[in-house]
C-alpha positions as CSV (number, residue, x, y, z in Angstrom):
1,M,16.6,-7.9,-8.4
2,L,16.0,-11.7,-7.3
3,A,16.4,-14.4,-9.8
4,I,13.2,-16.0,-11.0
5,G,12.7,-18.9,-9.1
6,M,15.0,-17.5,-6.5
7,A,13.7,-18.8,-2.7
8,A,12.0,-16.4,-0.5
9,P,14.7,-15.2,2.2
10,A,15.0,-16.9,5.6
11,A,13.0,-15.7,8.6
12,A,15.5,-15.8,10.9
13,K,16.5,-12.1,9.2
14,A,13.0,-10.7,9.8
15,P,13.8,-7.4,11.9
16,H,11.9,-6.0,14.8
17,H,8.2,-5.7,14.4
18,L,6.3,-2.7,15.9
19,S,2.6,-2.6,16.2
20,L,0.6,0.3,14.0
21,A,0.2,2.7,16.6
22,Q,4.0,2.0,18.3
23,R,5.1,2.9,14.2
24,L,3.0,6.0,13.4
25,A,4.2,7.4,16.7
26,D,7.8,6.7,15.7
27,P,9.5,10.0,14.3
28,R,11.1,8.0,11.8
29,P,9.8,8.0,8.4
30,L,7.8,5.3,6.8
31,V,8.6,3.0,3.4
32,V,5.6,1.6,2.1
33,A,6.8,-0.9,-0.6
34,H,4.2,-0.7,-3.4
35,R,2.2,-3.9,-4.5
36,G,4.4,-5.6,-2.4
37,C,7.8,-4.8,-3.9
38,W,7.1,-5.5,-7.4
39,R,10.6,-5.7,-9.2
40,M,11.7,-8.6,-6.5
41,P,10.8,-10.5,-9.0
42,A,6.8,-10.1,-9.7
43,E,4.0,-8.0,-8.5
44,N,2.1,-8.5,-5.5
45,S,4.3,-12.1,-5.2
46,L,5.0,-13.8,-1.8
47,A,9.0,-13.8,-2.4
48,G,8.7,-10.1,-3.2
49,M,7.1,-9.1,0.0
50,L,9.4,-11.6,1.9
51,Y,12.5,-9.8,0.4
52,C,11.3,-6.5,0.9
53,I,10.5,-7.2,4.3
54,D,14.3,-8.4,4.6
55,H,15.8,-5.2,3.3
56,G,13.6,-2.9,5.5
57,A,10.6,-1.9,4.1
58,D,8.3,-0.7,7.3
59,M,4.8,-1.7,5.0
60,L,3.7,-3.5,2.2
61,E,0.9,-3.2,0.6
62,V,-1.4,-5.5,-0.6
63,D,-4.3,-5.0,-3.1
64,L,-6.9,-7.2,-2.4
65,R,-9.8,-8.5,-4.6
66,E,-12.1,-11.6,-4.6
67,T,-12.2,-15.0,-6.9
68,A,-15.6,-16.5,-8.2
69,D,-16.1,-18.5,-5.0
70,G,-15.0,-15.9,-2.3
71,E,-11.4,-16.5,-1.8
72,L,-9.6,-13.3,-1.3
73,V,-6.5,-13.4,-2.9
74,V,-4.0,-10.5,-3.8
75,M,-3.9,-8.9,-7.2
76,H,-4.3,-5.2,-8.5
77,D,-6.1,-5.3,-11.6
78,A,-9.6,-6.8,-12.3
79,T,-8.2,-8.8,-14.7
80,L,-6.2,-12.0,-14.5
81,D,-4.5,-10.9,-18.1
82,R,-1.4,-8.3,-17.2
83,T,0.0,-9.8,-14.5
84,T,-0.5,-14.1,-15.1
85,N,-0.4,-16.5,-17.8
86,L,-4.3,-16.6,-17.3
87,K,-6.8,-14.0,-19.0
88,G,-10.5,-12.8,-18.0
89,L,-12.1,-11.4,-15.0
90,L,-10.9,-12.4,-11.3
91,R,-14.0,-12.4,-9.9
92,N,-15.5,-15.3,-12.9
93,T,-12.4,-17.4,-11.9
94,P,-12.3,-20.2,-9.5
95,A,-9.8,-19.8,-6.5
96,A,-7.9,-22.7,-7.7
97,D,-7.5,-21.4,-10.7
98,V,-6.4,-18.0,-9.7
99,L,-3.9,-19.6,-7.1
100,A,-2.1,-22.0,-9.5
101,A,-1.6,-18.7,-11.9
102,R,1.9,-17.9,-12.5
103,L,2.8,-14.3,-12.1
104,R,5.0,-12.4,-14.6
105,E,8.1,-10.7,-13.9
106,G,8.1,-7.1,-12.7
107,M,5.0,-5.3,-13.7
108,G,3.8,-8.0,-16.0
109,G,2.7,-7.6,-19.9
110,P,2.3,-9.8,-22.6
111,D,6.2,-10.4,-23.2
112,A,6.8,-10.3,-19.3
113,P,8.7,-13.8,-18.6
114,L,6.4,-16.1,-16.2
115,T,8.6,-16.6,-12.9
116,D,7.6,-19.7,-10.2
117,Q,5.8,-17.3,-8.4
118,H,2.1,-18.1,-8.1
119,V,-1.2,-15.3,-7.0
120,P,-1.2,-15.6,-3.0
121,S,-4.4,-15.3,-1.0
122,F,-4.7,-13.2,1.5
123,E,-4.2,-15.9,4.5
124,Q,-0.9,-16.7,3.0
125,V,0.4,-13.0,3.0
126,L,-1.2,-12.5,6.2
127,K,0.9,-16.1,7.7
128,A,4.1,-14.4,5.6
129,A,3.5,-11.3,7.4
130,K,2.5,-11.7,11.4
131,G,5.2,-10.3,13.4
132,R,7.3,-9.3,10.8
133,T,5.7,-6.2,9.4
134,L,3.1,-3.9,8.8
135,L,0.3,-4.1,6.0
136,F,-1.5,-1.5,4.1
137,L,-5.0,-3.1,2.9
138,D,-5.8,-1.3,-0.7
139,I,-9.2,-3.1,-1.0
140,K,-10.4,-3.1,-4.4
141,E,-14.1,-4.0,-4.0
142,P,-16.3,-4.4,-1.2
143,V,-14.6,-7.2,0.7
144,H,-14.2,-5.7,4.1
145,A,-16.2,-7.7,6.0
146,E,-14.3,-10.8,4.9
147,A,-10.9,-9.2,5.4
148,A,-11.6,-8.1,8.5
149,A,-12.6,-11.7,9.5
150,L,-9.2,-12.7,8.6
151,V,-7.1,-10.2,10.0
152,R,-8.8,-11.0,13.2
153,R,-8.5,-14.9,12.7
154,Y,-4.9,-14.3,12.6
155,G,-4.4,-11.7,15.4
156,M,-3.6,-9.0,13.2
157,E,-5.4,-6.4,14.0
158,D,-2.6,-4.4,15.5
159,S,-0.6,-4.2,12.2
160,V,-3.2,-3.6,9.5
161,L,-4.0,0.0,8.0
162,W,-7.1,0.3,5.9
163,S,-7.9,2.8,3.5
164,M,-10.9,5.2,4.5
165,N,-12.3,7.2,1.5
166,G,-15.4,8.7,-0.1
167,T,-16.6,5.0,-1.1
168,Y,-15.5,3.1,2.0
169,G,-16.0,5.6,4.7
170,P,-16.3,5.8,8.6
171,A,-19.8,4.1,8.7
172,L,-18.3,0.6,7.0
173,Y,-15.4,0.9,9.6
174,A,-17.5,1.4,12.4
175,A,-19.7,-1.4,12.0
176,L,-16.8,-3.4,11.4
177,G,-15.5,-2.5,14.7
178,I,-12.5,-1.6,13.0
179,P,-11.3,1.9,15.5
180,P,-10.3,5.3,13.7
181,A,-6.8,4.7,14.5
182,A,-6.5,1.9,12.4
183,T,-7.8,3.7,9.4
184,M,-6.5,6.2,6.9
185,P,-9.0,8.9,5.7
186,K,-8.0,10.1,1.9
187,F,-7.7,13.9,0.9
188,D,-7.6,14.1,-2.6
189,E,-7.2,17.4,-4.5
190,H,-8.5,15.9,-7.8
191,D,-12.3,15.5,-9.2
192,H,-12.3,12.7,-11.6
193,G,-8.8,12.9,-12.6
194,Q,-8.3,17.0,-12.9
195,C,-7.0,19.2,-10.5
196,R,-9.9,21.2,-8.4
197,G,-8.1,24.6,-8.6
198,A,-9.2,26.1,-4.9
199,A,-9.8,23.0,-3.2
200,D,-10.0,23.4,0.7
201,A,-8.8,20.5,2.9
202,A,-11.0,21.7,5.9
203,A,-13.7,21.0,3.9
204,D,-12.7,17.6,2.6
205,K,-12.2,16.6,6.0
206,A,-16.2,16.7,6.9
207,R,-16.7,13.5,5.4
208,Y,-14.6,12.2,8.1
209,A,-16.5,14.0,11.0
210,G,-15.4,12.2,14.2
211,V,-12.8,10.3,12.7
212,K,-9.3,10.6,14.7
213,A,-7.1,8.6,12.7
214,D,-3.1,9.2,13.5
215,I,-2.6,9.2,9.9
216,Y,-3.9,10.8,7.0
217,E,-3.0,10.3,3.0
218,A,-2.5,13.5,0.9
219,V,-2.8,13.4,-3.2
220,F,-2.5,16.6,-4.2
221,C,-1.5,18.6,-7.4
222,S,-0.2,21.6,-5.3
223,D,2.0,21.9,-2.5
224,T,-0.7,24.1,-0.9
225,Y,-3.0,21.8,-0.4
226,L,-0.8,19.2,1.1
227,A,0.1,22.1,3.5
228,Q,-3.9,22.0,4.3
229,V,-4.2,18.4,4.9
230,R,-0.8,19.1,7.3
231,S,-2.7,21.7,8.8
232,V,-6.4,19.9,9.3
233,G,-4.5,16.5,10.7
234,G,-3.1,18.3,13.5
235,K,-0.3,16.2,14.8
236,A,-1.8,13.2,12.7
237,G,0.8,11.7,9.9
238,I,0.9,12.5,6.2
239,W,1.1,9.9,3.5
240,V,1.7,10.5,0.2
241,N,2.1,7.9,-3.0
242,A,5.6,8.6,-4.4
243,L,4.4,7.2,-7.7
244,G,3.8,9.9,-10.5
245,P,3.1,13.4,-11.0
246,T,-0.6,13.1,-10.4
247,F,-0.1,11.8,-6.5
248,M,2.5,14.5,-5.7
249,A,2.3,17.8,-7.3
250,G,3.7,17.3,-10.6
251,R,6.8,15.3,-9.3
252,E,8.3,12.0,-10.9
253,E,9.5,9.5,-8.7
254,G,12.2,7.9,-11.3
255,D,13.8,11.5,-10.5
256,A,14.2,10.4,-7.0
257,L,16.8,8.0,-8.0
258,A,19.4,10.7,-9.2
259,L,17.9,13.4,-7.6
260,P,16.1,12.3,-4.3
261,D,16.5,15.6,-2.4
262,K,14.3,17.0,-5.4
263,V,11.8,14.5,-5.0
264,W,11.7,12.6,-1.3
265,G,13.7,15.1,0.2
266,E,11.1,17.9,-0.6
267,L,8.3,15.4,0.6
268,L,9.9,15.2,3.8
269,D,10.7,18.8,4.1
270,A,6.6,19.7,3.7
271,G,5.6,17.2,6.5
272,V,5.5,14.1,4.6
273,T,6.1,11.4,7.5
274,A,4.9,7.6,5.2
275,I,5.9,7.1,1.5
276,Q,4.8,4.6,-0.7
277,T,7.2,3.9,-3.2
278,N,8.8,1.8,-6.3
279,F,11.7,1.9,-4.5
280,P,11.8,1.2,-0.9
281,E,15.6,0.0,-0.7
282,E,16.6,3.2,-2.8
283,L,14.7,5.3,-0.3
284,K,15.9,3.6,3.1
285,A,19.7,3.8,1.8
286,Y,18.6,8.1,1.2
287,L,17.2,8.0,4.4
288,R,20.3,6.7,6.0
289,R,22.1,9.4,4.5
290,R,20.2,12.2,5.1
């Protein structure tokens, strides 16, 4: 783990960067760092993101929210409590205060030590990522238009993947001029957190009528549903969040550290082409051995 206060890795170590379309067409599995490499040293920190870029992550997940005065910042929770030295709702807090807040180590919590890392703005992340890595935007609030404007300002259109779901669907992205190939429609076997039983991925695809994406997200409580998503997706890739049992039919990602074939290996054998993980370095090492 990075020591608290350790400087970010030098840009000279950056890997060769491919566009989103090129990387999704690449047969090698895509490794996505959950919450910007939250273990190195803090969740959604610039130091963590740069660490993961230099250690081979293909893409970084970026959680986006808006401050009281309209600044887009990178934070998972609606409140500042868990990950920073501040308290209260992010949307009620001015950008100056949010950006000055210190991040807590790892996944935070009241007992987690404070680091020298601060909450990053979306602009800071775009500057750091440009030409170096791909970004997956997990947008928590209806700020897609503002995010799209910044992506265009920094010339990052070919490096950003947008999440599409029942709330933020095809009409929104069409209105913003974001092409289907830059979006990832989500298929979820759950209904309000409960498995639906006889879920039908073909019927679920109806909400994405006319969308020809290059990759689809599958959240599944049965391997049968995962196979259905693969079938309706055709030649498109399949993304799985390897973050816990509710995402991948009871599998625990922590088990992958000791038994990678039983978690990551089974996903890859089932046709999964992109894995979002809390352990990007370990997954990259496994892929090299496999």
